[in-house]
C-alpha angles and dihedrals in degrees: 000000000000112000118194115195099200122178092239097046092047089058091048094052099039093096091062092062094066089067090063096060092091092064125085121266091252095055090045094053091045091050093052101041101041096035087229122155110221116215112213098237133128088255095047093228115188138212116209129204104227132180114237088242092063104042116117142185094268090068135074124210117240095179146315111282097193139350136219096250134194113219111197122194109239090214092068090067089058093044094049095033094240131150112248089212085079087081106049098116143023092259093048090049090054089052092046090054092050093051104036104029092103090063095042134084105219125197126190124195106245096227087061095055095117094046091048094049089050091050091051093049093044091056097033092240126164107202133166105220141170124217125227142172127226110229131179092198118101094204097060107034112024092157119095102239092189091065095048096066139051094207124027124195113210140118128272094248098051097035096053090043098052097031091078095054089072136072131198105272094221106038097021089224123145118271109226134199087243090066087071136061105221121203120183105220111176135353118270107174125021132202104226140176130201120251093237092055091044089058090053091046096053092074094053118099098196137032115206120224115249118213092212091062104043117026120172100165094104088070114073098203139002111195132185110208094182138339093284106037130065129184128196131192107205122200099209122323149353117309106211093199091051086055090054091053092049091043094054091049086060091047091250112169099039110135120236121209088257089055092051091047089052093050090048087049092054101037099030093226136108110237129220121248110291115255101222095158091073095064092038089058092049091050092048092052091045094056088046094054092050094042092234121154116201123155111253092223129027117234087219103084092188091063108096128194092254092053090050090052090050089057095045098043111048118166090250088068095080141102092232122083099181136056111283090006094272091156117113115258119193102209136180109294096029089101086083083083087073098061090039090054091046094055093044096049091042091051095052093042089055092043095055102028093055089040086231087146087076092058117109089233088065103030089057087059091060108190099003099086087061098051093094087078084085096061096089094041091051091048089052089052091054096043129079096240097095100015093108093051095063114335098175094047090053092051091046092047093049088052091056095043095050091046089049093050092048092049094043093052092044095052090044089057090047089052093047092056088044092057092043088058098033097107091049092052092045090050091054090045090049090056087057090052091234107152092172092056092048090047092052091046093054094042092053089055092063118108095239091058088042091058090048090051097047101033113027097037096048090050092053091046091049091052091049097044092047096045090112088067089071088073088066088079098047113026110092111210125165088228095038097138093051094042095048093042087056095043095044095046093044089051092050092048090047091054092049098046095045091047092050092047093050092049092046090048090053093054092045091052090047091052091050092051090047096040093121092057091048091049096046101034105022137248092278093064089046092053101037118018095031090047110038089173093061093227093136091056089050090052091051089052088064087079089067090046095054092043089055091045091054090049088053090055093046095051095038090053096041094081147293097274116126091245095058092043093051093047091051090052091048092054090044087058089052088052089057090048090053090046091054091051097050090048096056109308093107090057090050091050090047092050089048094050090048089051091052092049094048090048092050103038104016127241108308092214088065088216115156107158137025092247095052089043090055092045092050093047091048091051092048091049088066086069113085094209091054090050090056091046093049094044091051093047092046089051093054090044090053093239100104092125092074091052093048094048092049091050090049091050091050090052092054091049093048092046098044107019128238095275099037128105118279117234116230090223090061092053092047090050093052089046093051094048105034116011107040117095110261091009119155095261102019109181126223105237137140117280090239089059092049090048092050091050093054091047086054091048091050091047092050090049091048093049088049092053092044091051092053095046101037100026087241124166096210109138137182112237127230087229090067091058093047091051090056103038106027102068099051095040092048089049091055092044091049091056089056089046092054092055090045090053090063094058126096091233091062094045091052089048092048092053091054092043093051091050092049091047092051092047093052092047 
C-alpha cells in the first residue's frame, strides 16, 4: 500500500491522533507502523489494510477499503452530445472507454500505475493516457489537473480530498463531487483478517467499537429529515472514518464476481468467502455508541453510495478557502513558534541592550552571534502554519539555511584556531624568509577577509550542497510529499550531525594537543583562562545539540501519534536553545554572571579611573610573575602585540633613559615589527598615532642626515616616542588587564602578591 504523507492531509488527520493517547505505547506504535486497525475485543483481533498485490491464502477479505475509480466530467456528455446513462456500471464504463477513448483525454494518478495497468490488461483495453500527480502545494503544481482531463482515474479517498483544493480557472467557482460521475472499477485496497484470528473471532458474540477506527466527533450533527434524505453539518473537512460508516450502510465494499475474478487475475489465488459481517458489526456498534440513527438502506433505490457522498461532501465543507489551500492554517503544535520567538527576542535584547556585541569575544566571531535570527524562520519552515502556501520552498529554504549555519560556524571555528596560532605560523614563515607568505597570513586575519571566508563561502557551499532540493519543484512523483519530506529532513539532519561531529572532533583534538595543560592546571583553566572567547565551551555544547537532534529523529520516526509529534517538537526547541548558546549565548551568560559578581562583591581589580588603572597596571608590570600571567592571557586573547610593544618600549627607556637621544635603529625596529602594515605584530591603534610615529621616524632620519652633513648635535628624544606610543598602547593593554582581572588565576596571583607586599613592607 502506498502511503503519502502530504502536508495538507496530515493537518486533516491530526485530530484523530488525540484519540489514541489512552492506549499503551506499544499499541500506538503498532497501529502507526503496521497500519493495522485494532478491534477492542478480548482477543485483540486486527483488520489490516492490504494491497491487492500482497493478499495471500492465509487471509480472508472483510471488505474493499478503496477502489480504482473512474471520475468522468458530466460536462463532456453535453459537449459531445452523449447520454450519461452510458456510465452507470463498471461494465458500461468499460464499454464507454472502448468506444469513446479516441475523443477523450484520460488522466491516471501516477501512484495507481500498477492498478491501472492491471485493469487495462484484465479488460483488454487499449487506452492512450497521461499520468498526473495530485498536489496541494502551490509551488510545485500550479496547474489544475482536474481541468486537463475528461476522465480521471484515482481512488475515492484521494480524489475527494484533493478535489476541493482546486477552483474552476475561468469562473473561480468551486469544483464539487457532483460535477463528476464516479464509477468504481476494480478493488485497490482490501480490509483483510488472518484465518487464525478469524477462527478466534467466530466464537465472539459482540464486537466493541473502537474510537481510533471510527470517529464522528468532527461533525456537529447528522440529521435524517426523512427516510431518503440526510443532511450533515461539517466542522472543517472530510472525516475518512465517517465515510467508512456511510459507505458500509450502502453496502460499499462488497465484492462482485468481477472483483473476485480481478483479484484472482492479479494475485493468482482463489480467495475465501468474504467476511462482511465483521465490518457490519463494527459499524452497528459505532452508530450505537454515538447514538446516531441512519436507515441501513435507502428507500430510494436510484440513490447510489457515490451520489450520497456527493451530497454529504460538497466543496464548501473544507478547511481551505483558496485554490490549492494556500491559506495559512495555525494548527496544533504551531504554538512552539511562541517559545522560539521568546528566546530569539530575549537573546537579541540581551545582546544589544548590554552592548555585549562590542565585546572581543563576540566581535571575533563575526557573523556567528547573529545566526539565531534564523530560529523563528526555521521553526516556521518545520511547522504547519505556512506549509500549504509553499511546502517545497520552505523545505528547500530550510536546507540552505541549515547548511549555511553549519558551514559558517565551522569556518568561524577554523578561523579562530588560525588566529590563535597565527604568530606561531608567522614565526615559522619568517624563518623561511618568505615575506609574501607572511603578508598573506596577516592579510587573511583581517576582518573583511574573515567575513568573506565565513559568509560568502558558506553561502556558496550551502547552495551547492543543497542543489538536489531544486528537484523538489520539478520531479513529479506520486508520493512526492512523502519522498521530499524524507529527503529534505534527512539532508537537514545530515548537515546537523556532520557539523556537530566535526566541531566535537575539533575540541577533542584540541584537548589531546593540550593534554599537559589539562593534566597540570585542570580543565577549568583550559576552558576559561586559556580560551577567553569561550569557543571551547561552545564546542563542548555540541554534544547536547547532537543528542537533542538524535532525540528529534527518534520521536519523529516513532509514529504519528500526538505524543511522539509533541516530543519531537520539544527536542527541536532544545536544539534551537543549544544553537543559541553556541552562537553567543554562553558569552552573554558569562557577562551576566560577571556583572552580578561585580555588583555584589565589587571589582577585584579595585580600578575606578583610567589614571589609577594605568598606575596599578604599571605597578603590577614590575612583577615578573604578573608579566608571565599577562603575556599568556594576552596571547590567548590574540592581543599579544600590545604587550610586546610595551615591553620593547620599556627596554628602550631603561637602556637610554627618558630624556636621552633615541637611536634610529630602535625606531626602525619598532616600525618593522609593530607599525608597518601587515607586519608580524601589527598593533591596532588610531591612524593619527600611526601618522605621528612616522613623522617622528622621518624627523629622526632627517636629524641623522643633518648631523652627518652639518656636524649638528640635534637629537630626537626618547620622551617624544613615549608620548606618542605609550598612551594608546597602555589603553589597549589596560583593556586586556581588565578582562584578566576577572579571572580566578589573577585573583589567586593577587592574593599571593598582596601577602608578599605586606611581608616586605
